[in-house]
ZARO-8140 format. One line per 2 residues: number of its first residue (from 1); their letters; for each residue x, y, z of C-alpha. Coordinates in nm, 2 decimals, always signed. Layout:
N
NUM	A	X,Y,Z  ... .
! end
This chain:
308
1	MN	+15.40,+4.72,-6.48  +15.54,+4.81,-6.83 .
3	DG	+15.33,+4.80,-7.15  +15.10,+4.54,-6.99 .
5	LM	+15.38,+4.32,-6.86  +15.41,+4.23,-6.49 .
7	NV	+15.61,+3.98,-6.30  +15.45,+3.82,-6.00 .
9	IV	+15.64,+3.61,-5.74  +15.43,+3.33,-5.57 .
11	PA	+15.44,+3.37,-5.19  +15.46,+3.07,-4.95 .
13	HA	+15.09,+3.09,-4.85  +14.97,+3.05,-5.21 .
15	SG	+15.19,+2.74,-5.29  +14.98,+2.46,-5.44 .
17	KR	+14.70,+2.67,-5.56  +14.57,+2.64,-5.92 .
19	ID	+14.72,+2.93,-6.12  +14.38,+3.06,-6.22 .
21	VF	+14.27,+3.08,-5.86  +14.60,+3.24,-5.75 .
23	LA	+14.58,+3.51,-6.03  +14.22,+3.60,-5.95 .
25	EC	+14.31,+3.65,-5.58  +14.63,+3.84,-5.65 .
27	ND	+14.60,+4.20,-5.53  +14.88,+4.32,-5.75 .
29	LE	+14.71,+4.25,-6.09  +14.46,+4.53,-6.17 .
31	GI	+14.37,+4.37,-6.51  +14.24,+4.04,-6.36 .
33	QT	+13.93,+4.05,-6.15  +13.79,+3.70,-6.18 .
35	RS	+13.90,+3.34,-6.23  +13.74,+3.33,-6.57 .
37	GA	+13.94,+3.64,-6.66  +14.26,+3.46,-6.56 .
39	QK	+14.16,+3.16,-6.76  +14.12,+3.37,-7.07 .
41	LL	+14.47,+3.51,-7.03  +14.61,+3.16,-6.98 .
43	AA	+14.43,+3.03,-7.29  +14.58,+3.31,-7.49 .
45	GN	+14.93,+3.22,-7.37  +14.96,+3.55,-7.18 .
47	IT	+15.08,+3.39,-6.85  +15.43,+3.24,-6.87 .
49	KN	+15.70,+3.09,-6.65  +16.05,+3.10,-6.78 .
51	GN	+15.91,+3.19,-7.12  +15.67,+2.89,-7.13 .
53	PL	+15.29,+2.94,-7.14  +15.11,+2.79,-6.85 .
55	QK	+14.78,+2.59,-6.84  +14.49,+2.68,-6.61 .
57	NY	+14.54,+2.36,-6.41  +14.90,+2.44,-6.33 .
59	KV	+14.96,+2.46,-5.95  +15.19,+2.74,-5.85 .
61	AV	+15.49,+2.68,-5.62  +15.65,+2.92,-5.38 .
63	GD	+15.91,+3.13,-5.56  +15.76,+3.08,-5.90 .
65	IL	+15.81,+3.40,-6.12  +15.51,+3.44,-6.34 .
67	TC	+15.52,+3.69,-6.63  +15.17,+3.83,-6.70 .
69	QI	+15.09,+4.01,-7.03  +14.76,+4.20,-6.96 .
71	PA	+14.61,+4.37,-7.27  +14.52,+4.73,-7.24 .
73	PI	+14.15,+4.79,-7.17  +13.94,+4.87,-7.48 .
75	PY	+13.83,+5.24,-7.47  +13.46,+5.25,-7.40 .
77	EA	+13.20,+5.52,-7.37  +12.86,+5.46,-7.22 .
79	VA	+12.57,+5.49,-7.47  +12.20,+5.57,-7.41 .
81	ED	+11.96,+5.27,-7.37  +11.58,+5.28,-7.33 .
83	IP	+11.57,+5.12,-6.99  +11.27,+5.21,-6.76 .
85	LD	+11.36,+5.44,-6.47  +11.17,+5.49,-6.14 .
87	VV	+11.23,+5.86,-6.10  +11.12,+5.98,-5.76 .
89	YE	+11.22,+6.35,-5.81  +11.38,+6.55,-6.09 .
91	DA	+11.47,+6.92,-6.15  +11.73,+7.11,-6.36 .
93	DL	+12.01,+7.01,-6.12  +11.95,+6.66,-6.01 .
95	LV	+11.73,+6.36,-6.00  +11.66,+6.09,-5.74 .
97	VN	+11.60,+5.74,-5.87  +11.47,+5.43,-5.70 .
99	KP	+11.71,+5.17,-5.84  +11.57,+4.81,-5.87 .
101	RG	+11.76,+4.51,-5.75  +11.98,+4.36,-6.01 .
103	LV	+12.06,+4.68,-6.19  +12.43,+4.77,-6.21 .
105	VH	+12.49,+5.14,-6.15  +12.76,+5.21,-6.41 .
107	PA	+12.95,+5.03,-6.69  +13.25,+4.82,-6.58 .
109	AG	+13.42,+4.50,-6.67  +13.15,+4.24,-6.74 .
111	HF	+12.87,+4.50,-6.75  +12.93,+4.74,-7.04 .
113	DG	+12.56,+4.80,-7.11  +12.22,+4.76,-6.94 .
115	TL	+12.32,+4.98,-6.65  +12.17,+5.27,-6.46 .
117	VN	+12.40,+5.51,-6.65  +12.28,+5.38,-6.98 .
119	AL	+11.92,+5.44,-6.87  +12.01,+5.79,-6.74 .
121	LH	+12.18,+5.89,-7.07  +11.85,+5.80,-7.25 .
123	HC	+11.64,+5.98,-7.00  +11.86,+6.29,-6.96 .
125	GS	+12.04,+6.32,-7.29  +12.35,+6.53,-7.25 .
127	SL	+12.22,+6.68,-6.92  +12.44,+6.49,-6.68 .
129	SG	+12.75,+6.59,-6.48  +13.07,+6.51,-6.66 .
131	IG	+13.28,+6.49,-6.34  +13.24,+6.11,-6.32 .
133	GV	+13.39,+6.06,-6.67  +13.24,+5.89,-6.97 .
135	LR	+13.15,+5.57,-6.78  +13.00,+5.74,-6.47 .
137	PG	+12.82,+6.06,-6.58  +12.62,+6.21,-6.30 .
139	IV	+12.71,+5.93,-6.05  +12.77,+6.08,-5.71 .
141	HR	+12.75,+5.77,-5.51  +12.68,+5.40,-5.58 .
143	LD	+12.47,+5.11,-5.48  +12.57,+4.75,-5.52 .
145	KD	+12.40,+4.56,-5.81  +12.17,+4.36,-5.57 .
147	TS	+12.10,+4.65,-5.34  +11.78,+4.83,-5.42 .
149	GL	+11.67,+5.18,-5.34  +11.74,+5.55,-5.36 .
151	IV	+12.03,+5.71,-5.54  +12.09,+6.08,-5.62 .
153	VA	+12.23,+6.18,-5.97  +12.38,+6.51,-6.06 .
155	KN	+12.28,+6.68,-6.39  +12.56,+6.94,-6.39 .
157	DI	+12.90,+6.98,-6.25  +12.80,+7.24,-5.99 .
159	AH	+12.54,+7.01,-5.85  +12.79,+6.72,-5.86 .
161	QS	+13.05,+6.91,-5.66  +12.80,+7.02,-5.40 .
163	LA	+12.66,+6.67,-5.35  +13.01,+6.51,-5.34 .
165	AQ	+13.11,+6.77,-5.08  +12.81,+6.66,-4.87 .
167	LA	+12.92,+6.30,-4.90  +13.27,+6.39,-4.80 .
169	SR	+13.17,+6.60,-4.50  +12.92,+6.33,-4.39 .
171	TM	+12.62,+6.56,-4.41  +12.43,+6.36,-4.67 .
173	GR	+12.21,+6.12,-4.48  +12.15,+5.76,-4.61 .
175	TY	+11.95,+5.50,-4.43  +11.90,+5.14,-4.54 .
177	NA	+11.68,+4.86,-4.42  +11.82,+4.51,-4.40 .
179	IC	+11.72,+4.17,-4.27  +12.01,+4.01,-4.08 .
181	HG	+12.07,+3.65,-3.97  +12.03,+3.60,-3.59 .
183	II	+11.89,+3.81,-3.32  +12.07,+4.14,-3.24 .
185	KT	+12.02,+4.20,-2.87  +12.12,+4.56,-2.85 .
187	DK	+11.85,+4.81,-2.96  +12.10,+5.05,-3.10 .
189	LK	+12.47,+5.01,-3.18  +12.75,+5.20,-3.35 .
191	ID	+12.99,+4.99,-3.55  +13.32,+5.18,-3.59 .
193	LP	+13.56,+4.95,-3.77  +13.80,+5.03,-4.06 .
195	IG	+13.74,+4.86,-4.39  +13.99,+4.78,-4.66 .
197	RH	+14.05,+4.53,-4.95  +14.04,+4.17,-4.83 .
199	PV	+14.40,+4.05,-4.80  +14.34,+3.73,-5.00 .
201	DR	+14.02,+3.77,-5.20  +14.05,+4.10,-5.39 .
203	KK	+13.69,+4.10,-5.49  +13.58,+4.14,-5.13 .
205	MA	+13.62,+4.40,-4.86  +13.70,+4.32,-4.49 .
207	VI	+13.74,+4.48,-4.15  +14.11,+4.54,-4.13 .
209	QH	+14.25,+4.69,-3.81  +14.62,+4.74,-3.91 .
211	AQ	+14.65,+4.80,-4.28  +14.76,+5.11,-4.47 .
213	DA	+14.47,+5.07,-4.72  +14.20,+5.05,-4.46 .
215	RN	+13.97,+5.35,-4.42  +13.76,+5.44,-4.12 .
217	AI	+13.40,+5.33,-4.15  +13.11,+5.40,-3.92 .
219	TY	+12.76,+5.24,-3.94  +12.48,+5.31,-3.69 .
221	IE	+12.23,+5.02,-3.65  +11.88,+5.04,-3.50 .
223	IL	+11.66,+4.74,-3.44  +11.32,+4.77,-3.61 .
225	TR	+11.18,+4.42,-3.54  +11.32,+4.10,-3.39 .
227	LK	+11.19,+3.80,-3.58  +11.21,+3.43,-3.50 .
229	QH	+11.57,+3.38,-3.62  +11.64,+3.71,-3.79 .
231	TL	+11.64,+4.09,-3.72  +11.50,+4.37,-3.93 .
233	VA	+11.73,+4.67,-3.89  +11.78,+5.03,-4.01 .
235	AR	+12.14,+5.10,-4.09  +12.25,+5.46,-4.12 .
237	LE	+12.58,+5.54,-4.29  +12.82,+5.80,-4.16 .
239	TG	+13.09,+5.70,-4.41  +13.04,+5.53,-4.74 .
241	RT	+13.29,+5.25,-4.79  +13.24,+4.98,-5.05 .
243	HQ	+13.00,+4.71,-4.91  +13.02,+4.89,-4.58 .
245	IR	+12.69,+4.77,-4.42  +12.73,+4.41,-4.55 .
247	VH	+13.09,+4.39,-4.42  +13.01,+4.55,-4.08 .
249	LS	+12.71,+4.33,-4.01  +12.89,+4.02,-4.12 .
251	HI	+13.19,+4.10,-3.89  +12.96,+4.12,-3.58 .
253	GH	+12.81,+3.79,-3.67  +12.49,+3.90,-3.83 .
255	PV	+12.53,+3.90,-4.20  +12.26,+4.03,-4.43 .
257	LG	+12.01,+3.77,-4.54  +12.09,+3.64,-4.89 .
259	DE	+12.44,+3.79,-4.90  +12.63,+3.55,-5.12 .
261	VY	+12.96,+3.72,-5.06  +12.98,+3.79,-4.68 .
263	SS	+12.76,+3.51,-4.54  +12.85,+3.14,-4.51 .
265	KL	+12.48,+3.05,-4.51  +12.32,+2.92,-4.83 .
267	SK	+12.11,+3.18,-5.01  +11.78,+3.13,-5.18 .
269	YG	+11.71,+3.51,-5.21  +11.91,+3.60,-5.52 .
271	GQ	+12.13,+3.84,-5.34  +12.14,+4.05,-5.02 .
273	VL	+11.81,+4.17,-4.88  +11.92,+4.53,-4.84 .
275	HA	+11.73,+4.84,-4.95  +11.84,+5.21,-4.95 .
277	KE	+11.52,+5.34,-4.80  +11.60,+5.71,-4.72 .
279	IR	+11.82,+5.98,-4.85  +11.86,+6.34,-4.72 .
281	FI	+12.07,+6.62,-4.86  +12.09,+7.00,-4.92 .
283	HP	+11.98,+7.11,-5.26  +12.28,+7.25,-5.45 .
285	TT	+12.09,+7.55,-5.58  +11.81,+7.63,-5.34 .
287	SH	+11.99,+7.52,-5.02  +11.66,+7.36,-4.91 .
289	EM	+11.68,+7.03,-4.73  +11.56,+6.74,-4.95 .
291	FF	+11.43,+6.42,-4.80  +11.30,+6.11,-4.98 .
293	QS	+11.18,+5.77,-4.88  +11.12,+5.45,-5.07 .
295	DL	+10.88,+5.17,-4.99  +11.02,+4.83,-4.94 .
297	PK	+11.02,+4.65,-5.28  +10.84,+4.32,-5.34 .
299	YF	+11.15,+4.10,-5.31  +11.22,+4.25,-4.96 .
301	QD	+10.86,+4.20,-4.85  +10.86,+3.84,-4.97 .
303	AL	+11.18,+3.77,-4.78  +11.03,+3.93,-4.47 .
305	NT	+10.72,+3.72,-4.49  +10.94,+3.41,-4.53 .
307	VC	+11.14,+3.47,-4.21  +10.85,+3.60,-3.99 .
! end
């Protein structure tokens, strides 16, 4: 890529696709995440073939050489916003927050405000670790937008380094509750399957056995309750890959209820029924073991009542 210019050659498997669909699925284009993003570039004349701008309904053919002009991202720094926070614990080094469903953790494309980071900046002022950069101050680990529950935030760099080291060494304990489709017959199971970027849909992750970009991923599942056609489980992370629990459960045939990305079943739950219920770590300053639990939120209880 040079000054926002990149040439993309259409492979055989993509021949016949609409160009906006192809661009959104193309793993090589870091500046395009969605079909609507591709359509904006097409409307601006930034996608050409042989120097001619293409329309969004153009269907690509194998061997097409597309020239993509992707504008440089606009510099952005997160700002404080008065957004309510459910603070479970706080001291001079860190805080533990119970994140509600629907709240994005940090600013990114399409979500430059109204995030947990914006709320933290209002709550903590300048007392947040700077290791994560201007868009992710204090953020040690993340939860998906529609995953609720506990998240620990660092208020200084020393705390951030300690907590990040615990994540890397797999000594930070994180347990989630989820409702899954189907009845899981084994009471306890270990899912040890590598996860990487989906080979076609770059917005998704997938279990990939033989790919250089796949990373090992381990999830421990324990059955809490078998329902009529669903299973309530506790999922403990040993590793922390993107969408790990959702990808692993979907791969074994028991996707999380309401998951609009990794389940083929129609959802009426507004997102995955997945809650980060417990977190355990060693305090960076006192070296005391810290353990926190969060009650299941109303949306989770409502879903549970529906499938019982």
